[in-house]
N, C-alpha and C positions, 0 to 999 in steps of 0.2 A: 460277029464275035470279036471284032478288032479291039473293042474296049476291054473285053475279058482278057484277051491276050496281053494288052498293055498293063492291066492290073496285076496279072501274074508276073510279068517282067519286073515291075516295080517291087513286088513282094520279094522276089529273089535278090534284088539289089539290097533291100533292107536287111535281109537275113544274112547276106554274105559280105557286106561292106566292112572292110577292116577298120579298126580304130587306130589312128596314126599316133605313134609316140612322138613326143616333142621334148626339146630341151627345157627343163623347168628351173634349173639352177646351175651356176658355175662360178668358178674363181680362177684367176690367172689365165683367162682366155682373152688374148689380145690386151693383156694388162688390166682387164676389167672384171667385174663380178655381177652376178644376178641373183637376187633373193638370198644373199648372204646376210644372215642375222648377226653372227658374231664369229670372230677369229681370235683364238687365244694361243699364245706362245710365250711361256715364261722364260724361254731362253733367248728372247729377242729384247734388246739388241745383242750384238755379237759378244762372244767371250772376250776375255782380256787380249788374247792373241788374235790378230786379224787374219790368221791362217786357220783358225778354228771357227766353224760356223754351223748354225742350225736356224735358218731364217729365210724370209723372202728377200730376193735381190732383184736388181735391175741394172744391167750394164749401162755405162755412160761415163762422161767426164766426172772424175772425183768419186766414183762409186768405190766403196770399200768392200771388196769381195775376195774370199780366199782364192789364191792362185790356182788351186786344184780344180776349181769350178769354171775358170775362165780360159778360153782358147785364144791366146794372143799370138799365135804362130804367124799371122799375116804381117805383124810388125816385129816380132821376135822369132826368127827362124828356129832358134834352139828350143823353143817351148814344145815339150813333148807330152803335156798332160792338160786336159781341159775339155769342157763340154760346150759352154755358151760362147759363141763368137763375139769377142769384145768389140769388133768394129761394125758388125752388121746386124746383130741381134740385141735389141734393147727392150724386148718384151719381158715382163716379170716372170720369175720362176722361184721355186723353193729349192735351196741347196743345202747339202750336208757335207761337212768335212771335219773329221776328228772330234767327235763329241766327247771322247774320253780324254779329259784334260784337267789341269789343276782347278779350274772353276767348276768342274763337274766330275768328281772322282768315280762315280758309278758308271758314267757314260750313257745312262738312260736319258732319253729325251722324248717329249711328246708335244705335238701341236694339234689343235682341235678346230674344226669348222662346223658351224651350225647353219643349215639352210632351211628356209621356209618351203615346205612341200604341200601345204594345205590345199585340198581340192584335187590332188593328183594321186594316182596309183603308180608306184615306181616300177620301172622296167629294167634299167641298166645304169651303170656308171662307167665312165672311161677316164683314164688319167694318162697323160703322156710322160714317159719316164726315160732317163738316160743314166749311164754310169760308166766310169772309166777308172782302172786301177788294178793293182794286184791285191785282191781282197783276201781276208782271213775268214775261217769258218765262224769265228766269234762275231763278225760284222753282221748286223741284222737290221732289216727295214721291213715295215709292215703297215698295211692300211686296214682298219676295221670300221664298222659302222653300227649305228643303232637308230631305230625309229622311235621317237618319244622316249619312254622309259623301258623299252624292250631290252633284252640282253644284248650285249655287244657281240657282233659276229665278224669273223675274219673275212676279208676280201682279197687282199694280195699279201704274199709273204715271200721273202728272199731266200735264196740258197746260193752257195758258192761252189763253182765247179773246180775243185782242187786238182783234178786230173786233166784239165783242158786249158786252152788258151783262147784269146779273142783278138781280132784285128781291129784297130781303131784308126780312123782317118782324121787328121787335123785339118783346119781351115785352109792351110797352104798346100794341102795334098799329101803331106808326109804321112806315112803309115807306120804304125807301131803294133807289135804283137806282145801282149802281156798275159802272164799266167793267171789262173784263178779268177775268171770273170764272174760277175754277179748276174744272177737270174732272178726274175720275178714270176712266180707261178710257172716255172719251167721255161720261160722265155728268156734267152740270153740277151743281155743289154749291151749296147755300145754307146759311144759318145754322141750319137744322133738320137733326138727324141723320137720315140715310137709309142703309139697309142695302144694301151692295154685296156680291155673291157671285161666286165663281169655282170652277170644278170642280177637283178634285184626283184624282190617280191614284197609288197606291203604298202600301206598308206598310213598317213597320220598327219601331224602338224610340223614336226621338226625332224630333219635328217641330220644326224651327227656323224662326222667323219673324223677318225682318229689316226694320226700318223705317228708311229713310234720308230725310233732309230737308236742304235748303239754301234758306233763305228770308231775304230782306233787307227789313226794314221793319217798324216797330211798328204800322202801320195795316192789317195783314193777319193773319189768324188761320186756323189749320187745327187741327181736333180730331177724335179718333176714340175709340171705345169698343166694347164688346161684340164682342171677337174670339172667334169661335165656330168650332171645328173639328169637322166631322161625319165619320162613318165607319160602316163595317159590321163587326160582330163576325165575325172570321175563322172561329171555330168554328161559328157559326150559318149561315155561308154555305157550309159544306162539306156540300152536299146530295149524296146518293148518285147515281152516274151513272145516267141513264135506262135503260141496258141492264140494270143490276143490278136496278132496280125491276121491269122487265118480266119478268125471269127469275123473280123471286119471285112475281109475279102469275100467270104462266103455270102455275107449280107449284100455286098455290092453286086455280086454275080446274080443272086436271086432277084434283086431289084431289076437288073438288066433283062433277065429272062422274062419276068412278069411284064415289063413294058413292051417287049418284043411280041408278046402274045396278044396285046390289046389291038 
């Protein structure tokens, strides 16, 4: 009955084998993208003031980036505000600084990403985020999504801890405590990128990601990178129904028994 036992073992593997999630799309991951169909940002390039920003940036010689987003403390010891290390971090990121300005009186901004997700069922999304500054309750940052023409749903939303403070460490080791830190989905941010994740359910052709912000003040900064969309291959997840598997196995077992009786 060794063959019978082997058949049963294989059947259990077929029934219990997990379907592995995989990265199906991303942007600003090591400064590259995957399955990115389109990126739209009507506020790019920068506003008239180089200290106001809502754009993708990359540190390096000659880069024009708002000071609030750049940590230059290794070269300028007095620098006490910044996220991206100007000397060691040249990977792309999206930065926000003072969207309420003469070029944008409402302060409202939005950028949109569209990813090709055809052939996959979504499982999760992760984004690495960082923030530094004394924020106000009116400052707002959010990420929402839609699959094809489905209704837009909220993924991540900010809040400001007006009764708390947060400690921030600059590249040169200096530490600063500031009031009113920014949180995303309850997670308090600092000026080091940390990955936040949310589950997703659904499948389709296009995954649209919307980032909205309204922030007033040049002494506050918000940044993110490594947008990663995970999913499962729809073809790989189409495992035969258990009843079908057992019918096949019963047939094989019956054939084995019949042969053993000959």
